[in-house]
DSSP file (Angstrom, degrees, kcal/mol; ACC not computed):
  #  RESIDUE AA STRUCTURE BP1 BP2  ACC     N-H-->O    O-->H-N    N-H-->O    O-->H-N    TCO  KAPPA ALPHA  PHI   PSI    X-CA   Y-CA   Z-CA
    1    1 A M    >         0   0    0      0, 0.0     3,-1.6     0, 0.0    34,-0.1   0.000 360.0 360.0 360.0 -33.0   -3.6  282.7   89.5
    2    2 A W  G >   +     0   0    0      1,-0.3     3,-2.0    32,-0.2     4,-0.2   0.702 360.0  77.3 -68.7 -17.0   -2.8  286.4   88.5
    3    3 A Q  G >  S+     0   0    0      1,-0.3     3,-0.8    31,-0.2    -1,-0.3   0.726  82.9  67.1 -64.5 -18.4    0.7  286.0   89.9
    4    4 A L  G X>  +     0   0    0     -3,-1.6     3,-1.2     1,-0.2     4,-0.9   0.362  68.4  99.7 -82.5   6.3    1.5  284.1   86.7
    5    5 A A  H <> S+     0   0    0     -3,-2.0     4,-2.0     1,-0.3    -1,-0.2   0.791  70.5  69.0 -61.5 -26.7    1.0  287.2   84.7
    6    6 A G  H <> S+     0   0    0     -3,-0.8     4,-2.2     1,-0.2    -1,-0.3   0.836  92.9  56.9 -61.1 -32.6    4.8  287.5   84.7
    7    7 A I  H <> S+     0   0    0     -3,-1.2     4,-2.5     2,-0.2    -1,-0.2   0.911 106.0  49.5 -65.5 -41.5    5.0  284.5   82.4
    8    8 A A  H  X S+     0   0    0     -4,-0.9     4,-2.7     1,-0.2     5,-0.3   0.892 109.3  52.5 -63.4 -38.9    2.8  286.2   79.8
    9    9 A V  H  X S+     0   0    0     -4,-2.0     4,-2.7     2,-0.2    -1,-0.2   0.908 110.1  48.6 -63.2 -40.9    5.0  289.3   80.0
   10   10 A I  H  X S+     0   0    0     -4,-2.2     4,-2.6     2,-0.2     5,-0.3   0.939 112.6  47.4 -63.9 -46.6    8.1  287.1   79.4
   11   11 A V  H  X S+     0   0    0     -4,-2.5     4,-2.1     1,-0.2    -2,-0.2   0.934 116.3  43.5 -61.5 -46.9    6.5  285.4   76.4
   12   12 A I  H  X S+     0   0    0     -4,-2.7     4,-2.0     2,-0.2    -1,-0.2   0.920 114.3  50.4 -66.2 -43.4    5.3  288.6   74.9
   13   13 A G  H  <>S+     0   0    0     -4,-2.7     5,-2.5    -5,-0.3    -2,-0.2   0.908 113.9  43.4 -62.8 -43.0    8.6  290.5   75.5
   14   14 A F  H ><5S+     0   0    0     -4,-2.6     3,-1.0     3,-0.2    -1,-0.2   0.853 111.1  55.2 -72.0 -33.2   10.7  287.7   74.0
   15   15 A A  H 3<5S+     0   0    0     -4,-2.1    -2,-0.2    -5,-0.3    -1,-0.2   0.861 109.8  46.9 -65.3 -34.3    8.3  287.4   71.1
   16   16 A L  T 3<5S-     0   0    0     -4,-2.0    -1,-0.3    -5,-0.2    -2,-0.2   0.428 113.9-123.5 -85.0   1.3    8.7  291.1   70.4
   17   17 A R  T < 5 +     0   0    0     -3,-1.0    -3,-0.2     1,-0.1    -2,-0.1   0.879  52.0 164.1  57.9  43.4   12.5  290.7   70.7
   18   18 A L      < -     0   0    0     -5,-2.5    -1,-0.1     1,-0.2     5,-0.0  -0.359  53.6 -67.4 -82.1 168.9   12.8  293.3   73.5
   19   19 A N     >  -     0   0    0      1,-0.2     4,-2.3    -2,-0.1     3,-0.2  -0.396  45.5-140.9 -58.0 121.1   15.8  293.6   75.7
   20   20 A P  H  > S+     0   0    0      0, 0.0     4,-2.5     0, 0.0     5,-0.2   0.859  98.5  53.8 -58.0 -38.5   15.9  290.5   77.9
   21   21 A L  H  > S+     0   0    0      1,-0.2     4,-2.2     2,-0.2     5,-0.2   0.927 111.5  45.1 -63.1 -43.3   16.9  292.3   81.0
   22   22 A L  H  > S+     0   0    0     -3,-0.2     4,-2.6     2,-0.2    -1,-0.2   0.872 111.6  53.3 -67.4 -36.3   14.1  294.7   80.8
   23   23 A V  H  X S+     0   0    0     -4,-2.3     4,-2.5     2,-0.2    -2,-0.2   0.927 110.3  46.9 -63.8 -44.5   11.6  291.9   80.0
   24   24 A I  H  X S+     0   0    0     -4,-2.5     4,-2.4     2,-0.2    -2,-0.2   0.909 113.3  48.4 -65.2 -42.0   12.7  290.0   83.1
   25   25 A I  H  X S+     0   0    0     -4,-2.2     4,-2.5    -5,-0.2    -2,-0.2   0.924 113.0  48.0 -63.8 -43.2   12.4  293.1   85.3
   26   26 A A  H  X S+     0   0    0     -4,-2.6     4,-2.7     1,-0.2    -2,-0.2   0.894 111.6  50.7 -64.4 -38.8    9.0  293.9   83.8
   27   27 A A  H  X S+     0   0    0     -4,-2.5     4,-2.4     2,-0.2    -2,-0.2   0.906 111.1  47.9 -65.8 -40.9    7.8  290.3   84.4
   28   28 A A  H  X S+     0   0    0     -4,-2.4     4,-2.3     2,-0.2    -2,-0.2   0.913 113.4  47.7 -65.5 -41.4    9.0  290.4   88.0
   29   29 A A  H  X S+     0   0    0     -4,-2.5     4,-2.6     2,-0.2    -2,-0.2   0.909 111.5  50.5 -65.5 -41.1    7.3  293.7   88.6
   30   30 A A  H  X S+     0   0    0     -4,-2.7     4,-2.5     1,-0.2    -2,-0.2   0.903 111.2  48.6 -63.9 -40.8    4.1  292.5   86.9
   31   31 A S  H  X S+     0   0    0     -4,-2.4     4,-1.7     2,-0.2    -1,-0.2   0.905 112.2  49.2 -64.8 -40.7    4.1  289.3   89.1
   32   32 A G  H  <>S+     0   0    0     -4,-2.3     5,-2.4     2,-0.2     4,-0.3   0.911 112.7  46.1 -65.2 -42.5    4.7  291.4   92.2
   33   33 A I  H ><5S+     0   0    0     -4,-2.6     3,-1.3     1,-0.2    -2,-0.2   0.910 112.2  51.4 -65.8 -41.9    1.8  293.8   91.4
   34   34 A A  H 3<5S+     0   0    0     -4,-2.5    -1,-0.2     1,-0.3    -2,-0.2   0.810 106.4  55.2 -65.4 -28.8   -0.5  290.9   90.6
   35   35 A A  T 3<5S-     0   0    0     -4,-1.7    -1,-0.3    -5,-0.2    -2,-0.2   0.532 120.2-111.2 -80.9  -5.2    0.4  289.3   93.9
   36   36 A G  T < 5 +     0   0    0     -3,-1.3    -3,-0.2    -4,-0.3    -2,-0.1   0.657  63.3 153.3  86.8  16.2   -0.7  292.5   95.6
   37   37 A L      < -     0   0    0     -5,-2.4    -1,-0.3    -6,-0.2    -2,-0.1  -0.552  46.9-115.7 -76.8 142.2    2.7  293.6   96.8
   38   38 A P    >>  -     0   0    0      0, 0.0     4,-1.7     0, 0.0     3,-0.7  -0.410  29.7-107.6 -71.1 156.5    3.3  297.3   97.4
   39   39 A P  H 3> S+     0   0    0      0, 0.0     4,-2.4     0, 0.0     5,-0.2   0.851 119.1  55.4 -55.5 -37.3    5.9  299.0   95.0
   40   40 A L  H 3> S+     0   0    0      1,-0.2     4,-2.3     2,-0.2     5,-0.1   0.859 105.8  51.7 -66.0 -33.6    8.4  299.3   97.9
   41   41 A A  H <> S+     0   0    0     -3,-0.7     4,-2.0     2,-0.2    -1,-0.2   0.871 109.2  50.6 -69.1 -36.1    8.2  295.6   98.6
   42   42 A I  H  X S+     0   0    0     -4,-1.7     4,-2.1     2,-0.2    -2,-0.2   0.936 112.2  46.3 -65.7 -45.7    8.9  294.8   94.9
   43   43 A I  H  X S+     0   0    0     -4,-2.4     4,-2.5     1,-0.2    -2,-0.2   0.888 111.1  53.2 -64.0 -38.3   11.9  297.2   94.9
   44   44 A A  H  X S+     0   0    0     -4,-2.3     4,-2.5     2,-0.2    -1,-0.2   0.882 107.2  51.7 -63.5 -37.6   13.1  295.6   98.2
   45   45 A A  H  X S+     0   0    0     -4,-2.0     4,-2.3     2,-0.2    -2,-0.2   0.901 109.6  49.5 -65.8 -40.1   12.9  292.2   96.6
   46   46 A F  H  X S+     0   0    0     -4,-2.1     4,-2.3     2,-0.2    -2,-0.2   0.928 112.1  48.9 -61.5 -44.4   15.0  293.4   93.6
   47   47 A G  H  X S+     0   0    0     -4,-2.5     4,-2.4     2,-0.2    -2,-0.2   0.897 110.8  49.3 -62.9 -41.6   17.5  294.8   96.1
   48   48 A K  H  X S+     0   0    0     -4,-2.5     4,-2.0     2,-0.2    -1,-0.2   0.917 111.9  48.6 -64.7 -42.6   17.7  291.6   98.1
   49   49 A A  H  X S+     0   0    0     -4,-2.3     4,-1.2     1,-0.2    -2,-0.2   0.882 111.1  51.2 -64.2 -37.4   18.2  289.6   94.9
   50   50 A F  H  < S+     0   0    0     -4,-2.3     3,-0.3     1,-0.2     6,-0.2   0.919 110.1  48.8 -65.7 -43.0   20.9  292.0   93.8
   51   51 A N  H >< S+     0   0    0     -4,-2.4     3,-0.6     1,-0.2    -2,-0.2   0.856 111.1  49.2 -67.0 -34.9   22.8  291.7   97.1
   52   52 A T  H 3< S+     0   0    0     -4,-2.0    -1,-0.2     1,-0.3     2,-0.2   0.726 118.5  40.9 -76.9 -19.4   22.6  287.9   97.1
   53   53 A N  T ><  +     0   0    0     -4,-1.2     3,-1.8    -3,-0.3    -1,-0.3  -0.551  67.2 158.2-123.7  65.4   23.9  287.8   93.5
   54   54 A R  G X   +     0   0    0     -3,-0.6     3,-2.1     1,-0.3     4,-0.3   0.743  63.6  75.5 -65.5 -23.1   26.6  290.5   93.4
   55   55 A Y  G >  S+     0   0    0      1,-0.3     3,-1.3     2,-0.2    -1,-0.3   0.721  80.3  74.0 -62.2 -17.6   28.3  289.0   90.4
   56   56 A V  G <  S+     0   0    0     -3,-1.8     4,-0.5     1,-0.3    -1,-0.3   0.792  87.0  62.8 -63.1 -27.1   25.5  290.4   88.4
   57   57 A S  G <> S+     0   0    0     -3,-2.1     4,-0.8    -4,-0.2     3,-0.3   0.644  79.8  84.8 -75.8 -13.2   27.0  293.8   88.8
   58   58 A A  H X> S+     0   0    0     -3,-1.3     4,-2.7    -4,-0.3     3,-1.2   0.912  88.0  49.7 -58.3 -46.3   30.2  292.9   87.0
   59   59 A P  H 3> S+     0   0    0      0, 0.0     4,-2.2     0, 0.0    -1,-0.2   0.849 104.7  59.6 -62.2 -30.0   28.8  293.6   83.5
   60   60 A W  H 34 S+     0   0    0     -4,-0.5    -2,-0.2    -3,-0.3    -3,-0.1   0.725 113.9  37.5 -70.2 -18.6   27.6  297.0   84.7
   61   61 A I  H <X S+     0   0    0     -3,-1.2     4,-1.0    -4,-0.8    -1,-0.2   0.837 120.1  44.5 -93.9 -43.1   31.2  297.8   85.5
   62   62 A I  H  X S+     0   0    0     -4,-2.7     4,-2.2     1,-0.2     5,-0.2   0.930 107.7  54.8 -71.3 -47.6   33.0  296.2   82.6
   63   63 A L  H  X S+     0   0    0     -4,-2.2     4,-2.5     1,-0.2    -1,-0.2   0.878 106.5  49.3 -62.9 -41.5   30.7  297.3   79.7
   64   64 A P  H  > S+     0   0    0      0, 0.0     4,-2.4     0, 0.0    -1,-0.2   0.887 110.6  52.3 -63.7 -34.6   30.9  301.0   80.3
   65   65 A V  H  X S+     0   0    0     -4,-1.0     4,-2.4     2,-0.2    -2,-0.2   0.926 110.2  47.6 -64.4 -43.1   34.7  300.8   80.6
   66   66 A I  H  X S+     0   0    0     -4,-2.2     4,-2.6     1,-0.2     5,-0.2   0.910 110.8  52.5 -63.1 -41.3   34.8  299.0   77.2
   67   67 A G  H  X S+     0   0    0     -4,-2.5     4,-2.3     1,-0.2    -2,-0.2   0.907 109.6  48.2 -60.5 -42.3   32.5  301.6   75.8
   68   68 A L  H  X S+     0   0    0     -4,-2.4     4,-1.8     2,-0.2    -1,-0.2   0.901 111.6  49.9 -65.2 -40.6   34.8  304.4   77.0
   69   69 A L  H  <>S+     0   0    0     -4,-2.4     5,-2.0     2,-0.2     4,-0.3   0.905 111.5  48.3 -65.1 -40.3   37.9  302.6   75.5
   70   70 A E  H ><5S+     0   0    0     -4,-2.6     3,-1.2     1,-0.2     5,-0.3   0.900 110.6  51.4 -65.2 -39.5   36.1  302.2   72.2
   71   71 A R  H 3<5S+     0   0    0     -4,-2.3    -1,-0.2     1,-0.3    -2,-0.2   0.850 106.3  55.3 -65.0 -32.9   35.1  305.8   72.2
   72   72 A A  T 3<5S-     0   0    0     -4,-1.8    -1,-0.3    -5,-0.2    -2,-0.2   0.492 130.1 -92.9 -80.3  -2.8   38.7  306.8   72.9
   73   73 A G  T <>5S+     0   0    0     -3,-1.2     4,-2.3    -4,-0.3    -3,-0.2   0.746  73.8 145.9 103.5  26.7   39.9  304.9   69.8
   74   74 A L  H  ><S+     0   0    0     -5,-2.0     4,-2.4     1,-0.2     5,-0.2   0.911  77.0  50.4 -61.4 -42.9   40.8  301.4   71.0
   75   75 A R  H  > S+     0   0    0     -5,-0.3     4,-2.4     1,-0.2    -1,-0.2   0.914 111.3  47.9 -62.5 -43.0   39.6  299.8   67.8
   76   76 A E  H  > S+     0   0    0     -6,-0.2     4,-2.7     2,-0.2    -1,-0.2   0.900 111.4  50.3 -66.7 -40.1   41.6  302.1   65.6
   77   77 A R  H  X S+     0   0    0     -4,-2.3     4,-2.4     2,-0.2    -1,-0.2   0.910 111.6  48.2 -63.9 -42.1   44.8  301.7   67.7
   78   78 A A  H  X S+     0   0    0     -4,-2.4     4,-1.9     2,-0.2    -2,-0.2   0.913 112.6  48.7 -64.1 -42.2   44.4  297.9   67.5
   79   79 A R  H  X S+     0   0    0     -4,-2.4     4,-2.3     1,-0.2    -2,-0.2   0.915 112.6  47.9 -63.3 -43.7   43.9  298.1   63.7
   80   80 A D  H  X S+     0   0    0     -4,-2.7     4,-1.8     1,-0.2    -2,-0.2   0.876 108.4  55.4 -65.5 -38.0   46.9  300.4   63.3
   81   81 A L  H  X S+     0   0    0     -4,-2.4     4,-0.8     1,-0.2    -1,-0.2   0.923 113.1  40.4 -61.3 -45.6   49.1  298.1   65.4
   82   82 A I  H  < S+     0   0    0     -4,-1.9     3,-0.4     1,-0.2     6,-0.2   0.873 111.4  56.6 -73.1 -37.2   48.3  295.1   63.2
   83   83 A A  H  < S+     0   0    0     -4,-2.3    -1,-0.2     1,-0.2    -2,-0.2   0.840 108.5  48.7 -63.0 -31.5   48.6  297.1   60.0
   84   84 A A  H  < S+     0   0    0     -4,-1.8     2,-0.5    -5,-0.2    -1,-0.2   0.707  93.7  88.3 -80.7 -20.3   52.1  298.1   61.0
   85   85 A S     <  -     0   0    0     -4,-0.8     3,-0.1    -3,-0.4    -4,-0.0  -0.689  59.8-164.4 -84.4 124.2   53.2  294.6   61.8
   86   86 A A  S    S+     0   0    0     -2,-0.5    -1,-0.2     1,-0.2    -4,-0.0   0.805  85.4  47.8 -78.4 -29.8   54.6  292.8   58.8
   87   87 A R  S    S+     0   0    0      2,-0.0     2,-0.6     5,-0.0    -1,-0.2   0.614  84.7 103.7 -89.2 -12.0   54.4  289.3   60.2
   88   88 A A        +     0   0    0     -6,-0.2     2,-0.3    -3,-0.1     3,-0.0  -0.594  46.0 174.3 -78.2 118.6   50.9  289.4   61.6
   89   89 A T     >  -     0   0    0     -2,-0.6     4,-2.5     1,-0.1     5,-0.2  -0.749  45.1-108.1-112.8 167.2   48.4  287.5   59.4
   90   90 A T  H  > S+     0   0    0     -2,-0.3     4,-2.5    40,-0.2     5,-0.2   0.920 119.9  49.5 -60.9 -43.0   44.8  286.8   60.1
   91   91 A G  H  > S+     0   0    0      2,-0.2     4,-2.4     1,-0.2    -1,-0.2   0.918 111.9  46.9 -63.1 -45.0   45.5  283.2   60.8
   92   92 A R  H  > S+     0   0    0      2,-0.2     4,-2.5     1,-0.2    -1,-0.2   0.903 112.9  50.1 -64.6 -40.4   48.4  283.9   63.2
   93   93 A L  H  X S+     0   0    0     -4,-2.5     4,-2.0     2,-0.2    -2,-0.2   0.945 113.9  43.4 -63.5 -48.2   46.4  286.5   65.1
   94   94 A L  H  X S+     0   0    0     -4,-2.5     4,-2.2     1,-0.2    -1,-0.2   0.855 113.3  52.9 -68.4 -33.6   43.3  284.2   65.5
   95   95 A L  H  X S+     0   0    0     -4,-2.4     4,-2.5    -5,-0.2    -1,-0.2   0.910 108.8  49.3 -66.4 -41.4   45.6  281.3   66.4
   96   96 A S  H  X S+     0   0    0     -4,-2.5     4,-2.3     2,-0.2    -2,-0.2   0.883 110.7  50.5 -66.0 -35.9   47.3  283.3   69.1
   97   97 A Y  H  X S+     0   0    0     -4,-2.0     4,-2.5     2,-0.2    -1,-0.2   0.908 110.1  50.6 -65.5 -40.6   43.9  284.4   70.5
   98   98 A L  H  X S+     0   0    0     -4,-2.2     4,-2.5     2,-0.2    -2,-0.2   0.921 110.5  48.7 -61.7 -44.4   42.8  280.7   70.5
   99   99 A V  H  X S+     0   0    0     -4,-2.5     4,-2.5     2,-0.2    -2,-0.2   0.915 111.0  50.7 -62.7 -42.4   46.0  279.8   72.4
  100  100 A L  H  X S+     0   0    0     -4,-2.3     4,-2.4     1,-0.2     5,-0.2   0.924 111.5  47.8 -60.4 -44.7   45.4  282.6   74.9
  101  101 A R  H  X S+     0   0    0     -4,-2.5     4,-2.2     1,-0.2    -2,-0.2   0.896 112.2  49.5 -63.9 -39.6   41.8  281.5   75.5
  102  102 A Q  H  X S+     0   0    0     -4,-2.5     4,-2.0     2,-0.2    -2,-0.2   0.899 111.5  48.7 -67.3 -40.1   42.9  277.9   76.0
  103  103 A L  H  X S+     0   0    0     -4,-2.5     4,-1.1     2,-0.2    -2,-0.2   0.919 113.3  46.1 -66.6 -42.9   45.6  278.8   78.5
  104  104 A T  H  <>S+     0   0    0     -4,-2.4     5,-2.9     1,-0.2     3,-0.3   0.878 113.3  50.0 -68.0 -35.6   43.2  281.0   80.5
  105  105 A A  H ><5S+     0   0    0     -4,-2.2     3,-1.3     3,-0.2    -1,-0.2   0.846 103.7  60.6 -69.2 -32.3   40.5  278.3   80.4
  106  106 A A  H 3<5S+     0   0    0     -4,-2.0    -1,-0.2     1,-0.3    -2,-0.2   0.808 107.5  44.5 -65.2 -28.7   43.1  275.7   81.6
  107  107 A V  T 3<5S-     0   0    0     -4,-1.1    -1,-0.3    -3,-0.3    -2,-0.2   0.302 127.5 -98.5 -98.4   9.6   43.7  277.7   84.8
  108  108 A G  T < 5S+     0   0    0     -3,-1.3     2,-1.2     1,-0.1    -3,-0.2   0.534  85.0 126.7  93.4   7.0   39.9  278.2   85.3
  109  109 A L    > < +     0   0    0     -5,-2.9     3,-0.7     1,-0.2    -1,-0.1  -0.614  20.2 153.0 -97.0  75.3   39.6  281.7   83.9
  110  110 A T  T 3   +     0   0    0     -2,-1.2    -1,-0.2     1,-0.2    -5,-0.1   0.713  66.3  56.7 -79.2 -20.0   36.7  281.0   81.4
  111  111 A A  T >  S+     0   0    0     -3,-0.2     3,-0.9    -7,-0.1     2,-0.4   0.529  82.2 103.5 -89.6  -5.0   35.3  284.5   81.4
  112  112 A V  T <  S+     0   0    0     -3,-0.7    -8,-0.1     1,-0.2    -7,-0.1  -0.629  88.3  11.7 -79.9 130.7   38.5  286.2   80.4
  113  113 A G  T 3  S+     0   0    0     -2,-0.4    -1,-0.2     1,-0.1     6,-0.1   0.798  86.8 161.8  78.5  30.0   38.6  287.2   76.7
  114  114 A A    <>> -     0   0    0     -3,-0.9     4,-2.6     4,-0.1     5,-1.2  -0.119  54.9 -89.2 -74.6 179.2   34.9  286.7   76.0
  115  115 A H  I  4>S+     0   0    0      1,-0.2     5,-2.3     3,-0.2    -1,-0.1   0.922 123.1  43.6 -59.3 -50.3   33.2  288.3   73.0
  116  116 A A  I  45S+     0   0    0      1,-0.2    -1,-0.2     3,-0.2     0, 0.0   0.851 120.9  39.8 -68.4 -33.6   32.1  291.5   74.6
  117  117 A Q  I  45S+     0   0    0      3,-0.1    -1,-0.2     4,-0.1    -2,-0.2   0.819 135.6   3.1 -86.4 -30.8   35.4  292.2   76.3
  118  118 A T  I  X>S+     0   0    0     -4,-2.6     4,-2.2     3,-0.1     5,-1.9   0.764 119.9  53.7-124.8 -49.1   37.9  291.1   73.7
  119  119 A V  I  4XS+     0   0    0     -5,-1.2     5,-3.2     3,-0.2    -3,-0.2   0.959 111.7  40.8 -65.1 -53.9   36.7  289.9   70.4
  120  120 A R  I  4<S+     0   0    0     -5,-2.3    -1,-0.2     1,-0.2    -4,-0.1   0.940 124.6  33.7 -64.5 -48.9   34.5  292.9   69.4
  121  121 A P  I  45S+     0   0    0      0, 0.0    -1,-0.2     0, 0.0   -43,-0.2   0.798 137.4   8.6 -80.5 -24.2   36.8  295.7   70.5
  122  122 A L  I  X5S+     0   0    0     -4,-2.2     4,-1.9     3,-0.1    -3,-0.2   0.791 122.9  44.5-119.8 -58.4   40.2  294.1   69.9
  123  123 A V  I  ><S+     0   0    0     -5,-1.9     4,-2.7     1,-0.2     5,-0.2   0.911 111.1  52.0 -66.5 -44.8   40.4  290.8   68.0
  124  124 A A  H  ><S+     0   0    0     -5,-3.2     4,-2.5    -6,-0.3    -1,-0.2   0.935 112.3  44.0 -61.4 -48.7   37.9  291.6   65.2
  125  125 A P  H  > S+     0   0    0      0, 0.0     4,-2.3     0, 0.0    -1,-0.2   0.878 114.6  51.0 -64.2 -34.2   39.5  295.0   64.1
  126  126 A M  H  X S+     0   0    0     -4,-1.9     4,-2.2     2,-0.2    -2,-0.2   0.919 111.8  46.5 -67.6 -41.5   43.0  293.4   64.3
  127  127 A A  H  X S+     0   0    0     -4,-2.7     4,-2.4     2,-0.2    -1,-0.2   0.896 112.2  51.1 -66.2 -39.7   41.9  290.5   62.1
  128  128 A E  H  X S+     0   0    0     -4,-2.5     4,-2.5    -5,-0.2    -2,-0.2   0.904 110.5  48.9 -63.5 -40.9   40.2  292.8   59.7
  129  129 A A  H  X S+     0   0    0     -4,-2.3     4,-2.2     2,-0.2    -2,-0.2   0.896 111.5  49.2 -66.3 -39.9   43.4  294.9   59.4
  130  130 A A  H  X S+     0   0    0     -4,-2.2     4,-1.9     2,-0.2   -40,-0.2   0.903 113.1  47.0 -65.9 -40.4   45.5  291.9   58.9
  131  131 A A  H  X S+     0   0    0     -4,-2.4     4,-2.4     2,-0.2     7,-0.3   0.895 112.2  50.0 -67.5 -39.3   43.2  290.6   56.2
  132  132 A A  H  < S+     0   0    0     -4,-2.5    -2,-0.2     1,-0.2    -1,-0.2   0.859 109.9  51.0 -67.8 -34.8   43.1  294.1   54.5
  133  133 A R  H  < S+     0   0    0     -4,-2.2    -1,-0.2     1,-0.2    -2,-0.2   0.889 113.0  45.7 -68.8 -37.5   46.9  294.3   54.5
  134  134 A A  H  < S+     0   0    0     -4,-1.9    -2,-0.2     1,-0.3    -1,-0.2   0.875 133.1  15.5 -71.8 -37.8   47.1  290.8   52.9
  135  135 A D    ><  -     0   0    0     -4,-2.4     3,-2.4    -5,-0.1    -1,-0.3  -0.867  66.1-161.2-139.6 101.7   44.4  291.6   50.3
  136  136 A P  T 3  S+     0   0    0      0, 0.0    -4,-0.1     0, 0.0    -1,-0.1   0.675  88.2  69.5 -60.0 -15.9   43.5  295.3   49.9
  137  137 A G  T 3  S+     0   0    0      2,-0.0     2,-0.3    -5,-0.0    -5,-0.1   0.642  78.0  97.0 -75.6 -13.8   40.3  294.3   48.2
  138  138 A V    <         0   0    0     -3,-2.4    -3,-0.1    -7,-0.3    -4,-0.0  -0.602 360.0 360.0 -78.1 131.8   38.9  293.0   51.5
  139  139 A T              0   0    0     -2,-0.3    -1,-0.1    -8,-0.0   -11,-0.0   0.376 360.0 360.0-124.0 360.0   36.7  295.4   53.3
């Protein structure tokens, strides 16, 4: 019965709005400890799950690269590029992004251009720059 302690950890962690990845790891560790597994067996179970689901490692590679690009000024470069373009409006920019997403989804690439990889670092600053160029009162 104590093996279900992980469920309580999940409920409490999500109620406190903690990081979901940390909550799930803590719940798995709590269930393993409650089941009487030694710490090395719990870590081995995490490792086995990681190896069987290698796609989980993709965000750990992509997100730091995006962070480095943002730190190097990717947002500012995107904003400057759109501010210098006379024909780029917010509507045209967002429409072109929509067309790009639809084309990539049509060929099965649904994860390309998602929020974390494209919208936040590129599309949002470009749209803000286009809106600010059209109406300087927009901030």
